[in-house]
ChimeraX commands (.cxc) that place a marker at each C-alpha (Angstrom):
marker #1 position -68.55,3.13,-108.51 radius 0.5
marker #1 position -67.66,0.21,-106.24 radius 0.5
marker #1 position -68.24,0.83,-102.54 radius 0.5
marker #1 position -65.63,0.04,-99.89 radius 0.5
marker #1 position -67.98,-2.11,-97.81 radius 0.5
marker #1 position -67.94,-5.30,-99.97 radius 0.5
marker #1 position -64.20,-4.95,-100.57 radius 0.5
marker #1 position -63.60,-4.91,-96.80 radius 0.5
marker #1 position -65.64,-8.09,-96.41 radius 0.5
marker #1 position -63.83,-9.71,-99.34 radius 0.5
marker #1 position -60.48,-8.70,-97.85 radius 0.5
marker #1 position -61.32,-10.25,-94.47 radius 0.5
marker #1 position -62.40,-13.43,-96.23 radius 0.5
marker #1 position -59.12,-13.52,-98.16 radius 0.5
marker #1 position -57.26,-12.98,-94.88 radius 0.5
marker #1 position -59.05,-15.96,-93.33 radius 0.5
marker #1 position -58.26,-18.18,-96.32 radius 0.5
marker #1 position -54.60,-17.17,-96.23 radius 0.5
marker #1 position -54.31,-17.72,-92.46 radius 0.5
marker #1 position -56.07,-21.09,-92.43 radius 0.5
marker #1 position -54.45,-22.21,-95.70 radius 0.5
marker #1 position -57.68,-23.69,-96.98 radius 0.5
marker #1 position -60.99,-22.51,-98.41 radius 0.5
marker #1 position -62.83,-25.26,-96.56 radius 0.5
marker #1 position -61.29,-24.49,-93.15 radius 0.5
marker #1 position -61.82,-20.74,-93.62 radius 0.5
marker #1 position -65.47,-21.36,-94.59 radius 0.5
marker #1 position -66.02,-23.43,-91.43 radius 0.5
marker #1 position -64.61,-20.68,-89.19 radius 0.5
marker #1 position -66.54,-17.95,-91.00 radius 0.5
marker #1 position -69.79,-19.89,-90.90 radius 0.5
marker #1 position -70.15,-19.71,-94.68 radius 0.5
marker #1 position -70.14,-22.18,-97.53 radius 0.5
marker #1 position -66.91,-23.01,-99.35 radius 0.5
marker #1 position -68.47,-21.82,-102.61 radius 0.5
marker #1 position -69.38,-18.44,-101.14 radius 0.5
marker #1 position -65.88,-17.95,-99.69 radius 0.5
marker #1 position -64.33,-18.81,-103.05 radius 0.5
marker #1 position -66.68,-16.36,-104.78 radius 0.5
marker #1 position -65.69,-13.52,-102.42 radius 0.5
marker #1 position -61.97,-14.08,-103.09 radius 0.5
marker #1 position -62.61,-14.11,-106.86 radius 0.5
marker #1 position -64.57,-10.84,-106.55 radius 0.5
marker #1 position -61.67,-9.29,-104.60 radius 0.5
marker #1 position -59.14,-10.41,-107.24 radius 0.5
marker #1 position -61.37,-9.06,-110.02 radius 0.5
marker #1 position -61.68,-5.67,-108.26 radius 0.5
marker #1 position -57.90,-5.46,-107.73 radius 0.5
marker #1 position -57.05,-6.73,-111.20 radius 0.5
marker #1 position -54.53,-9.31,-109.91 radius 0.5
marker #1 position -54.41,-12.93,-108.76 radius 0.5
marker #1 position -53.86,-13.29,-105.04 radius 0.5
marker #1 position -53.70,-17.08,-104.83 radius 0.5
marker #1 position -52.33,-20.00,-106.83 radius 0.5
marker #1 position -54.97,-22.72,-106.85 radius 0.5
marker #1 position -54.50,-26.34,-107.85 radius 0.5
marker #1 position -56.37,-29.47,-106.91 radius 0.5
marker #1 position -53.58,-30.33,-104.43 radius 0.5
marker #1 position -52.37,-27.04,-103.00 radius 0.5
marker #1 position -52.97,-23.33,-102.54 radius 0.5
marker #1 position -50.29,-20.63,-102.29 radius 0.5
marker #1 position -50.05,-16.86,-102.21 radius 0.5
marker #1 position -48.91,-14.98,-105.28 radius 0.5
marker #1 position -46.46,-12.11,-104.88 radius 0.5
marker #1 position -49.31,-9.52,-105.01 radius 0.5
marker #1 position -51.17,-11.77,-102.58 radius 0.5
marker #1 position -48.34,-11.60,-100.03 radius 0.5
marker #1 position -48.20,-7.82,-100.31 radius 0.5
marker #1 position -51.99,-7.47,-100.03 radius 0.5
marker #1 position -52.09,-9.85,-97.05 radius 0.5
marker #1 position -49.85,-7.49,-95.05 radius 0.5
marker #1 position -52.32,-4.66,-95.60 radius 0.5
marker #1 position -55.22,-6.93,-94.64 radius 0.5
marker #1 position -53.49,-7.62,-91.31 radius 0.5
marker #1 position -53.12,-3.87,-90.75 radius 0.5
marker #1 position -56.76,-3.29,-91.70 radius 0.5
marker #1 position -58.01,-5.91,-89.28 radius 0.5
marker #1 position -55.79,-4.58,-86.48 radius 0.5
marker #1 position -57.00,-1.02,-87.12 radius 0.5
marker #1 position -60.66,-2.09,-86.98 radius 0.5
marker #1 position -60.09,-4.01,-83.75 radius 0.5
marker #1 position -58.34,-1.02,-82.19 radius 0.5
marker #1 position -61.20,1.26,-83.28 radius 0.5
marker #1 position -63.75,-1.12,-81.77 radius 0.5
marker #1 position -61.88,-1.22,-78.46 radius 0.5
marker #1 position -61.48,2.57,-78.44 radius 0.5
marker #1 position -65.21,3.16,-78.98 radius 0.5
marker #1 position -66.05,0.56,-76.35 radius 0.5
marker #1 position -63.76,2.25,-73.86 radius 0.5
marker #1 position -65.27,5.63,-74.72 radius 0.5
marker #1 position -68.75,4.27,-74.03 radius 0.5
marker #1 position -67.63,2.91,-70.68 radius 0.5
marker #1 position -65.51,5.90,-69.65 radius 0.5
marker #1 position -67.20,8.23,-67.16 radius 0.5
marker #1 position -65.69,11.39,-68.59 radius 0.5
marker #1 position -66.15,13.83,-71.44 radius 0.5
marker #1 position -68.79,16.39,-72.40 radius 0.5
marker #1 position -72.57,16.14,-71.92 radius 0.5
marker #1 position -75.00,18.68,-73.39 radius 0.5
marker #1 position -78.11,19.42,-71.29 radius 0.5
marker #1 position -81.00,21.74,-72.21 radius 0.5
marker #1 position -83.46,23.17,-69.66 radius 0.5
marker #1 position -86.07,25.93,-69.39 radius 0.5
marker #1 position -84.60,29.20,-68.13 radius 0.5
marker #1 position -86.74,29.29,-64.97 radius 0.5
marker #1 position -85.64,25.79,-63.96 radius 0.5
marker #1 position -82.02,26.66,-64.60 radius 0.5
marker #1 position -82.18,29.83,-62.51 radius 0.5
marker #1 position -84.04,28.11,-59.67 radius 0.5
marker #1 position -82.11,24.89,-59.15 radius 0.5
marker #1 position -80.40,23.30,-62.16 radius 0.5
marker #1 position -77.22,25.25,-61.51 radius 0.5
marker #1 position -77.11,23.92,-57.92 radius 0.5
marker #1 position -77.84,20.42,-59.23 radius 0.5
marker #1 position -74.92,20.61,-61.65 radius 0.5
marker #1 position -72.56,21.94,-59.00 radius 0.5
marker #1 position -73.35,18.85,-56.92 radius 0.5
marker #1 position -72.92,16.65,-60.00 radius 0.5
marker #1 position -69.52,18.19,-60.76 radius 0.5
marker #1 position -68.42,17.52,-57.19 radius 0.5
marker #1 position -69.11,13.82,-57.75 radius 0.5
marker #1 position -67.91,13.63,-61.37 radius 0.5
marker #1 position -65.26,16.34,-61.88 radius 0.5
marker #1 position -64.07,14.66,-65.08 radius 0.5
marker #1 position -67.45,15.22,-66.82 radius 0.5
marker #1 position -68.00,18.60,-68.47 radius 0.5
marker #1 position -71.66,19.71,-68.68 radius 0.5
marker #1 position -72.71,22.19,-71.34 radius 0.5
marker #1 position -75.97,23.72,-70.01 radius 0.5
marker #1 position -78.28,25.47,-72.48 radius 0.5
marker #1 position -81.10,27.57,-70.97 radius 0.5
marker #1 position -83.91,28.50,-73.34 radius 0.5
marker #1 position -87.58,29.43,-73.39 radius 0.5
marker #1 position -88.03,27.11,-76.38 radius 0.5
marker #1 position -87.71,23.33,-76.47 radius 0.5
marker #1 position -84.54,22.35,-78.32 radius 0.5
marker #1 position -84.41,19.69,-81.01 radius 0.5
marker #1 position -82.28,17.16,-79.12 radius 0.5
marker #1 position -81.28,15.11,-82.14 radius 0.5
marker #1 position -80.96,17.97,-84.63 radius 0.5
marker #1 position -79.12,20.28,-82.21 radius 0.5
marker #1 position -76.92,17.57,-80.72 radius 0.5
marker #1 position -78.16,17.52,-77.11 radius 0.5
marker #1 position -77.75,14.48,-74.87 radius 0.5
marker #1 position -80.50,15.35,-72.38 radius 0.5
marker #1 position -83.21,17.92,-71.67 radius 0.5
marker #1 position -85.56,18.84,-68.84 radius 0.5
marker #1 position -89.12,19.21,-70.11 radius 0.5
marker #1 position -92.15,20.48,-68.22 radius 0.5
marker #1 position -95.65,19.67,-69.45 radius 0.5
marker #1 position -96.99,17.26,-72.03 radius 0.5
marker #1 position -94.39,15.46,-74.14 radius 0.5
marker #1 position -95.09,15.71,-77.87 radius 0.5
marker #1 position -92.17,13.71,-79.30 radius 0.5
marker #1 position -92.79,10.00,-78.73 radius 0.5
marker #1 position -89.33,9.14,-80.10 radius 0.5
marker #1 position -87.63,10.53,-76.99 radius 0.5
marker #1 position -86.88,8.37,-73.96 radius 0.5
marker #1 position -88.62,9.98,-70.97 radius 0.5
marker #1 position -87.71,9.65,-67.28 radius 0.5
marker #1 position -90.44,11.03,-64.96 radius 0.5
marker #1 position -88.99,13.30,-62.26 radius 0.5
marker #1 position -92.10,14.56,-60.50 radius 0.5
marker #1 position -94.78,17.24,-60.67 radius 0.5
marker #1 position -94.49,21.00,-60.32 radius 0.5
marker #1 position -97.33,22.81,-58.57 radius 0.5
marker #1 position -98.40,26.39,-59.21 radius 0.5
marker #1 position -98.99,28.67,-56.22 radius 0.5
marker #1 position -100.62,32.08,-55.87 radius 0.5
marker #1 position -98.23,34.37,-54.01 radius 0.5
marker #1 position -97.70,38.01,-53.09 radius 0.5
marker #1 position -95.35,39.98,-50.86 radius 0.5
marker #1 position -96.20,40.58,-47.17 radius 0.5
marker #1 position -96.02,44.34,-47.78 radius 0.5
marker #1 position -98.55,44.13,-50.61 radius 0.5
marker #1 position -100.92,41.95,-48.53 radius 0.5
marker #1 position -100.70,44.33,-45.57 radius 0.5
marker #1 position -102.47,46.99,-47.61 radius 0.5
marker #1 position -105.63,44.98,-48.41 radius 0.5
marker #1 position -107.79,42.13,-47.09 radius 0.5
marker #1 position -106.36,38.64,-47.41 radius 0.5
marker #1 position -108.24,36.80,-50.21 radius 0.5
marker #1 position -110.36,33.93,-48.91 radius 0.5
marker #1 position -111.73,32.70,-52.24 radius 0.5
marker #1 position -110.62,32.99,-55.91 radius 0.5
marker #1 position -113.27,35.63,-56.51 radius 0.5
marker #1 position -111.47,37.94,-54.08 radius 0.5
marker #1 position -108.66,38.23,-56.63 radius 0.5
marker #1 position -110.87,39.87,-59.26 radius 0.5
marker #1 position -109.83,43.43,-60.07 radius 0.5
marker #1 position -106.64,42.99,-58.03 radius 0.5
marker #1 position -103.25,43.83,-59.60 radius 0.5
marker #1 position -101.63,40.69,-60.98 radius 0.5
marker #1 position -98.53,39.70,-62.94 radius 0.5
marker #1 position -99.36,37.51,-65.94 radius 0.5
marker #1 position -96.90,35.24,-67.73 radius 0.5
marker #1 position -97.51,36.14,-71.37 radius 0.5
marker #1 position -95.44,33.16,-72.54 radius 0.5
marker #1 position -98.66,31.14,-72.10 radius 0.5
marker #1 position -101.75,31.92,-74.17 radius 0.5
marker #1 position -104.00,31.25,-71.17 radius 0.5
marker #1 position -101.71,32.97,-68.66 radius 0.5
marker #1 position -104.49,35.25,-67.39 radius 0.5
marker #1 position -106.92,32.38,-66.77 radius 0.5
marker #1 position -106.34,30.93,-63.31 radius 0.5
marker #1 position -108.08,27.65,-62.54 radius 0.5
marker #1 position -108.78,26.81,-58.89 radius 0.5
marker #1 position -109.99,23.43,-57.58 radius 0.5
marker #1 position -111.29,22.41,-54.17 radius 0.5
marker #1 position -113.53,19.59,-52.93 radius 0.5
marker #1 position -114.32,18.41,-56.44 radius 0.5
marker #1 position -115.31,21.84,-57.70 radius 0.5
marker #1 position -113.38,24.08,-60.08 radius 0.5
marker #1 position -113.50,27.80,-60.74 radius 0.5
marker #1 position -111.69,29.69,-63.50 radius 0.5
marker #1 position -110.91,33.39,-62.92 radius 0.5
marker #1 position -109.91,35.83,-65.65 radius 0.5
marker #1 position -107.26,37.95,-63.97 radius 0.5
marker #1 position -106.62,41.65,-64.48 radius 0.5
marker #1 position -103.48,42.19,-66.59 radius 0.5
marker #1 position -101.58,44.65,-64.43 radius 0.5
marker #1 position -98.18,43.49,-65.72 radius 0.5
marker #1 position -97.53,41.03,-68.55 radius 0.5
marker #1 position -94.08,39.51,-68.91 radius 0.5
marker #1 position -92.93,36.30,-70.56 radius 0.5
marker #1 position -90.36,35.22,-67.97 radius 0.5
marker #1 position -90.90,33.82,-64.46 radius 0.5
marker #1 position -87.66,35.31,-63.13 radius 0.5
marker #1 position -88.93,38.79,-63.97 radius 0.5
marker #1 position -92.32,38.02,-62.40 radius 0.5
marker #1 position -90.55,37.00,-59.21 radius 0.5
marker #1 position -88.82,40.40,-59.10 radius 0.5
marker #1 position -92.18,42.13,-59.48 radius 0.5
marker #1 position -93.55,40.00,-56.65 radius 0.5
marker #1 position -90.68,40.86,-54.33 radius 0.5
marker #1 position -91.22,44.54,-55.15 radius 0.5
marker #1 position -94.85,44.28,-54.00 radius 0.5
marker #1 position -96.44,44.77,-57.42 radius 0.5
marker #1 position -99.34,42.34,-56.87 radius 0.5
marker #1 position -100.34,38.69,-57.09 radius 0.5
marker #1 position -98.85,36.11,-59.43 radius 0.5
marker #1 position -99.30,32.43,-60.28 radius 0.5
marker #1 position -95.82,30.89,-60.27 radius 0.5
marker #1 position -94.29,27.41,-59.96 radius 0.5
marker #1 position -93.59,26.32,-56.39 radius 0.5
marker #1 position -89.88,25.72,-57.03 radius 0.5
marker #1 position -89.41,29.35,-58.03 radius 0.5
marker #1 position -90.66,30.86,-54.77 radius 0.5
marker #1 position -90.40,28.10,-52.14 radius 0.5
marker #1 position -87.22,29.61,-50.68 radius 0.5
marker #1 position -88.69,33.13,-50.69 radius 0.5
marker #1 position -91.73,31.89,-48.79 radius 0.5
marker #1 position -89.54,30.04,-46.29 radius 0.5
marker #1 position -87.58,33.25,-45.69 radius 0.5
marker #1 position -90.73,35.37,-45.31 radius 0.5
marker #1 position -90.11,37.41,-48.45 radius 0.5
marker #1 position -93.30,36.14,-50.11 radius 0.5
marker #1 position -96.57,34.67,-48.84 radius 0.5
marker #1 position -98.70,31.96,-50.40 radius 0.5
marker #1 position -102.39,32.86,-50.59 radius 0.5
marker #1 position -105.42,30.59,-51.02 radius 0.5
marker #1 position -103.39,27.53,-49.97 radius 0.5
marker #1 position -106.59,25.46,-49.60 radius 0.5
marker #1 position -107.17,25.65,-53.33 radius 0.5
marker #1 position -105.27,23.41,-55.77 radius 0.5
marker #1 position -104.06,24.64,-59.14 radius 0.5
marker #1 position -103.24,22.40,-62.13 radius 0.5
marker #1 position -99.86,20.71,-61.82 radius 0.5
marker #1 position -97.22,20.22,-64.49 radius 0.5
marker #1 position -95.31,16.98,-65.05 radius 0.5
marker #1 position -91.53,17.28,-65.19 radius 0.5
marker #1 position -89.43,14.87,-67.24 radius 0.5
marker #1 position -85.83,14.24,-68.17 radius 0.5
marker #1 position -85.71,13.23,-71.84 radius 0.5
marker #1 position -82.98,11.85,-74.08 radius 0.5
marker #1 position -82.69,10.77,-77.73 radius 0.5
marker #1 position -83.33,7.06,-78.42 radius 0.5
marker #1 position -79.66,6.04,-78.05 radius 0.5
marker #1 position -78.84,2.54,-76.83 radius 0.5
marker #1 position -76.65,1.83,-75.02 radius 0.5
marker #1 position -76.17,5.19,-73.32 radius 0.5
marker #1 position -72.55,6.40,-72.97 radius 0.5
marker #1 position -71.41,6.12,-69.36 radius 0.5
marker #1 position -71.07,9.92,-68.98 radius 0.5
marker #1 position -74.72,10.43,-70.04 radius 0.5
marker #1 position -75.91,7.54,-67.89 radius 0.5
marker #1 position -74.11,9.06,-64.90 radius 0.5
marker #1 position -75.94,12.39,-65.33 radius 0.5
marker #1 position -79.30,10.66,-65.85 radius 0.5
marker #1 position -78.91,8.66,-62.63 radius 0.5
marker #1 position -77.69,11.70,-60.71 radius 0.5
marker #1 position -80.60,13.91,-61.83 radius 0.5
marker #1 position -83.17,11.25,-60.93 radius 0.5
marker #1 position -81.53,10.74,-57.53 radius 0.5
marker #1 position -81.38,14.51,-56.94 radius 0.5
marker #1 position -85.10,14.97,-57.61 radius 0.5
marker #1 position -85.98,12.05,-55.35 radius 0.5
marker #1 position -84.21,13.86,-52.52 radius 0.5
marker #1 position -85.86,17.28,-52.96 radius 0.5
marker #1 position -89.18,17.93,-51.29 radius 0.5
marker #1 position -90.88,20.19,-53.83 radius 0.5
marker #1 position -91.27,17.23,-56.21 radius 0.5
marker #1 position -94.25,15.62,-54.54 radius 0.5
marker #1 position -95.19,12.77,-56.89 radius 0.5
marker #1 position -94.19,10.97,-60.03 radius 0.5
marker #1 position -96.23,11.85,-63.15 radius 0.5
marker #1 position -97.82,9.04,-65.17 radius 0.5
marker #1 position -95.88,7.70,-68.17 radius 0.5
marker link #1:1,2 radius 0.2
marker link #1:2,3 radius 0.2
marker link #1:3,4 radius 0.2
marker link #1:4,5 radius 0.2
marker link #1:5,6 radius 0.2
marker link #1:6,7 radius 0.2
marker link #1:7,8 radius 0.2
marker link #1:8,9 radius 0.2
marker link #1:9,10 radius 0.2
marker link #1:10,11 radius 0.2
marker link #1:11,12 radius 0.2
marker link #1:12,13 radius 0.2
marker link #1:13,14 radius 0.2
marker link #1:14,15 radius 0.2
marker link #1:15,16 radius 0.2
marker link #1:16,17 radius 0.2
marker link #1:17,18 radius 0.2
marker link #1:18,19 radius 0.2
marker link #1:19,20 radius 0.2
marker link #1:20,21 radius 0.2
marker link #1:21,22 radius 0.2
marker link #1:22,23 radius 0.2
marker link #1:23,24 radius 0.2
marker link #1:24,25 radius 0.2
marker link #1:25,26 radius 0.2
marker link #1:26,27 radius 0.2
marker link #1:27,28 radius 0.2
marker link #1:28,29 radius 0.2
marker link #1:29,30 radius 0.2
marker link #1:30,31 radius 0.2
marker link #1:31,32 radius 0.2
marker link #1:32,33 radius 0.2
marker link #1:33,34 radius 0.2
marker link #1:34,35 radius 0.2
marker link #1:35,36 radius 0.2
marker link #1:36,37 radius 0.2
marker link #1:37,38 radius 0.2
marker link #1:38,39 radius 0.2
marker link #1:39,40 radius 0.2
marker link #1:40,41 radius 0.2
marker link #1:41,42 radius 0.2
marker link #1:42,43 radius 0.2
marker link #1:43,44 radius 0.2
marker link #1:44,45 radius 0.2
marker link #1:45,46 radius 0.2
marker link #1:46,47 radius 0.2
marker link #1:47,48 radius 0.2
marker link #1:48,49 radius 0.2
marker link #1:49,50 radius 0.2
marker link #1:50,51 radius 0.2
marker link #1:51,52 radius 0.2
marker link #1:52,53 radius 0.2
marker link #1:53,54 radius 0.2
marker link #1:54,55 radius 0.2
marker link #1:55,56 radius 0.2
marker link #1:56,57 radius 0.2
marker link #1:57,58 radius 0.2
marker link #1:58,59 radius 0.2
marker link #1:59,60 radius 0.2
marker link #1:60,61 radius 0.2
marker link #1:61,62 radius 0.2
marker link #1:62,63 radius 0.2
marker link #1:63,64 radius 0.2
marker link #1:64,65 radius 0.2
marker link #1:65,66 radius 0.2
marker link #1:66,67 radius 0.2
marker link #1:67,68 radius 0.2
marker link #1:68,69 radius 0.2
marker link #1:69,70 radius 0.2
marker link #1:70,71 radius 0.2
marker link #1:71,72 radius 0.2
marker link #1:72,73 radius 0.2
marker link #1:73,74 radius 0.2
marker link #1:74,75 radius 0.2
marker link #1:75,76 radius 0.2
marker link #1:76,77 radius 0.2
marker link #1:77,78 radius 0.2
marker link #1:78,79 radius 0.2
marker link #1:79,80 radius 0.2
marker link #1:80,81 radius 0.2
marker link #1:81,82 radius 0.2
marker link #1:82,83 radius 0.2
marker link #1:83,84 radius 0.2
marker link #1:84,85 radius 0.2
marker link #1:85,86 radius 0.2
marker link #1:86,87 radius 0.2
marker link #1:87,88 radius 0.2
marker link #1:88,89 radius 0.2
marker link #1:89,90 radius 0.2
marker link #1:90,91 radius 0.2
marker link #1:91,92 radius 0.2
marker link #1:92,93 radius 0.2
marker link #1:93,94 radius 0.2
marker link #1:94,95 radius 0.2
marker link #1:95,96 radius 0.2
marker link #1:96,97 radius 0.2
marker link #1:97,98 radius 0.2
marker link #1:98,99 radius 0.2
marker link #1:99,100 radius 0.2
marker link #1:100,101 radius 0.2
marker link #1:101,102 radius 0.2
marker link #1:102,103 radius 0.2
marker link #1:103,104 radius 0.2
marker link #1:104,105 radius 0.2
marker link #1:105,106 radius 0.2
marker link #1:106,107 radius 0.2
marker link #1:107,108 radius 0.2
marker link #1:108,109 radius 0.2
marker link #1:109,110 radius 0.2
marker link #1:110,111 radius 0.2
marker link #1:111,112 radius 0.2
marker link #1:112,113 radius 0.2
marker link #1:113,114 radius 0.2
marker link #1:114,115 radius 0.2
marker link #1:115,116 radius 0.2
marker link #1:116,117 radius 0.2
marker link #1:117,118 radius 0.2
marker link #1:118,119 radius 0.2
marker link #1:119,120 radius 0.2
marker link #1:120,121 radius 0.2
marker link #1:121,122 radius 0.2
marker link #1:122,123 radius 0.2
marker link #1:123,124 radius 0.2
marker link #1:124,125 radius 0.2
marker link #1:125,126 radius 0.2
marker link #1:126,127 radius 0.2
marker link #1:127,128 radius 0.2
marker link #1:128,129 radius 0.2
marker link #1:129,130 radius 0.2
marker link #1:130,131 radius 0.2
marker link #1:131,132 radius 0.2
marker link #1:132,133 radius 0.2
marker link #1:133,134 radius 0.2
marker link #1:134,135 radius 0.2
marker link #1:135,136 radius 0.2
marker link #1:136,137 radius 0.2
marker link #1:137,138 radius 0.2
marker link #1:138,139 radius 0.2
marker link #1:139,140 radius 0.2
marker link #1:140,141 radius 0.2
marker link #1:141,142 radius 0.2
marker link #1:142,143 radius 0.2
marker link #1:143,144 radius 0.2
marker link #1:144,145 radius 0.2
marker link #1:145,146 radius 0.2
marker link #1:146,147 radius 0.2
marker link #1:147,148 radius 0.2
marker link #1:148,149 radius 0.2
marker link #1:149,150 radius 0.2
marker link #1:150,151 radius 0.2
marker link #1:151,152 radius 0.2
marker link #1:152,153 radius 0.2
marker link #1:153,154 radius 0.2
marker link #1:154,155 radius 0.2
marker link #1:155,156 radius 0.2
marker link #1:156,157 radius 0.2
marker link #1:157,158 radius 0.2
marker link #1:158,159 radius 0.2
marker link #1:159,160 radius 0.2
marker link #1:160,161 radius 0.2
marker link #1:161,162 radius 0.2
marker link #1:162,163 radius 0.2
marker link #1:163,164 radius 0.2
marker link #1:164,165 radius 0.2
marker link #1:165,166 radius 0.2
marker link #1:166,167 radius 0.2
marker link #1:167,168 radius 0.2
marker link #1:168,169 radius 0.2
marker link #1:169,170 radius 0.2
marker link #1:170,171 radius 0.2
marker link #1:171,172 radius 0.2
marker link #1:172,173 radius 0.2
marker link #1:173,174 radius 0.2
marker link #1:174,175 radius 0.2
marker link #1:175,176 radius 0.2
marker link #1:176,177 radius 0.2
marker link #1:177,178 radius 0.2
marker link #1:178,179 radius 0.2
marker link #1:179,180 radius 0.2
marker link #1:180,181 radius 0.2
marker link #1:181,182 radius 0.2
marker link #1:182,183 radius 0.2
marker link #1:183,184 radius 0.2
marker link #1:184,185 radius 0.2
marker link #1:185,186 radius 0.2
marker link #1:186,187 radius 0.2
marker link #1:187,188 radius 0.2
marker link #1:188,189 radius 0.2
marker link #1:189,190 radius 0.2
marker link #1:190,191 radius 0.2
marker link #1:191,192 radius 0.2
marker link #1:192,193 radius 0.2
marker link #1:193,194 radius 0.2
marker link #1:194,195 radius 0.2
marker link #1:195,196 radius 0.2
marker link #1:196,197 radius 0.2
marker link #1:197,198 radius 0.2
marker link #1:198,199 radius 0.2
marker link #1:199,200 radius 0.2
marker link #1:200,201 radius 0.2
marker link #1:201,202 radius 0.2
marker link #1:202,203 radius 0.2
marker link #1:203,204 radius 0.2
marker link #1:204,205 radius 0.2
marker link #1:205,206 radius 0.2
marker link #1:206,207 radius 0.2
marker link #1:207,208 radius 0.2
marker link #1:208,209 radius 0.2
marker link #1:209,210 radius 0.2
marker link #1:210,211 radius 0.2
marker link #1:211,212 radius 0.2
marker link #1:212,213 radius 0.2
marker link #1:213,214 radius 0.2
marker link #1:214,215 radius 0.2
marker link #1:215,216 radius 0.2
marker link #1:216,217 radius 0.2
marker link #1:217,218 radius 0.2
marker link #1:218,219 radius 0.2
marker link #1:219,220 radius 0.2
marker link #1:220,221 radius 0.2
marker link #1:221,222 radius 0.2
marker link #1:222,223 radius 0.2
marker link #1:223,224 radius 0.2
marker link #1:224,225 radius 0.2
marker link #1:225,226 radius 0.2
marker link #1:226,227 radius 0.2
marker link #1:227,228 radius 0.2
marker link #1:228,229 radius 0.2
marker link #1:229,230 radius 0.2
marker link #1:230,231 radius 0.2
marker link #1:231,232 radius 0.2
marker link #1:232,233 radius 0.2
marker link #1:233,234 radius 0.2
marker link #1:234,235 radius 0.2
marker link #1:235,236 radius 0.2
marker link #1:236,237 radius 0.2
marker link #1:237,238 radius 0.2
marker link #1:238,239 radius 0.2
marker link #1:239,240 radius 0.2
marker link #1:240,241 radius 0.2
marker link #1:241,242 radius 0.2
marker link #1:242,243 radius 0.2
marker link #1:243,244 radius 0.2
marker link #1:244,245 radius 0.2
marker link #1:245,246 radius 0.2
marker link #1:246,247 radius 0.2
marker link #1:247,248 radius 0.2
marker link #1:248,249 radius 0.2
marker link #1:249,250 radius 0.2
marker link #1:250,251 radius 0.2
marker link #1:251,252 radius 0.2
marker link #1:252,253 radius 0.2
marker link #1:253,254 radius 0.2
marker link #1:254,255 radius 0.2
marker link #1:255,256 radius 0.2
marker link #1:256,257 radius 0.2
marker link #1:257,258 radius 0.2
marker link #1:258,259 radius 0.2
marker link #1:259,260 radius 0.2
marker link #1:260,261 radius 0.2
marker link #1:261,262 radius 0.2
marker link #1:262,263 radius 0.2
marker link #1:263,264 radius 0.2
marker link #1:264,265 radius 0.2
marker link #1:265,266 radius 0.2
marker link #1:266,267 radius 0.2
marker link #1:267,268 radius 0.2
marker link #1:268,269 radius 0.2
marker link #1:269,270 radius 0.2
marker link #1:270,271 radius 0.2
marker link #1:271,272 radius 0.2
marker link #1:272,273 radius 0.2
marker link #1:273,274 radius 0.2
marker link #1:274,275 radius 0.2
marker link #1:275,276 radius 0.2
marker link #1:276,277 radius 0.2
marker link #1:277,278 radius 0.2
marker link #1:278,279 radius 0.2
marker link #1:279,280 radius 0.2
marker link #1:280,281 radius 0.2
marker link #1:281,282 radius 0.2
marker link #1:282,283 radius 0.2
marker link #1:283,284 radius 0.2
marker link #1:284,285 radius 0.2
marker link #1:285,286 radius 0.2
marker link #1:286,287 radius 0.2
marker link #1:287,288 radius 0.2
marker link #1:288,289 radius 0.2
marker link #1:289,290 radius 0.2
marker link #1:290,291 radius 0.2
marker link #1:291,292 radius 0.2
marker link #1:292,293 radius 0.2
marker link #1:293,294 radius 0.2
marker link #1:294,295 radius 0.2
marker link #1:295,296 radius 0.2
marker link #1:296,297 radius 0.2
marker link #1:297,298 radius 0.2
marker link #1:298,299 radius 0.2
marker link #1:299,300 radius 0.2
marker link #1:300,301 radius 0.2
marker link #1:301,302 radius 0.2
marker link #1:302,303 radius 0.2
marker link #1:303,304 radius 0.2
marker link #1:304,305 radius 0.2
marker link #1:305,306 radius 0.2
marker link #1:306,307 radius 0.2
marker link #1:307,308 radius 0.2
view
């Protein structure tokens, strides 16, 4: 079966020949040889089963089917030009719908506030926020952007580094009032702890100080696979927990939680904004990318940019 693609090209060549009134002049404007232009018109006539042009050594003229077909060629060219302009305007228009995926803990902690600020600046852009424990397939699931914490495994995605997230050891003031304040990681052994079971090594806490590291296997007092639930256990005084700084920074500032062993560093996690390999980016997506990067630059818990 004949495809529509060559017939479109043949039709546009026929249109050029008819408008310029000459195979030679049409060939010059199309950047093609006269022989190739003539061949395309013959292929179009053969596919339509009619003659579109009278050809003699001295003149060229449209046949009656040629005049009718020429009118449709004008409409076809106009439609394609309108479609091109419409898509170009859509790409440049800062409006429409953008789909963003993020981990649940990030969404609960600050992504909602980020998007409220974004909506205040761009009220004409609708953001569809998907919060999930699992990393979404951006291309397969139709997402424009995603926040990803940790090592990136898909090298096809375009990655924008946002900063690093630091883990802290925290507990409630009421819980700490009932026992000695830990001065070293070993003081946490046999103490009640909340473990994030989403991670296979969630009970293994690695501490680093002055070039030395120490890994502690924590007692599994409570295991739960969601940081928001762990935070509730912390606030209730259920024990110690290792949680991202962004999740509890406000609680610590308000005195609801206390950071312990602050002289010890824990492994950090790189945070990225990723997008499918689409070039050029639609203006609505570009606006959200720029806003998110600007927002993270202005917030103090992101202390450094991770390496690319």
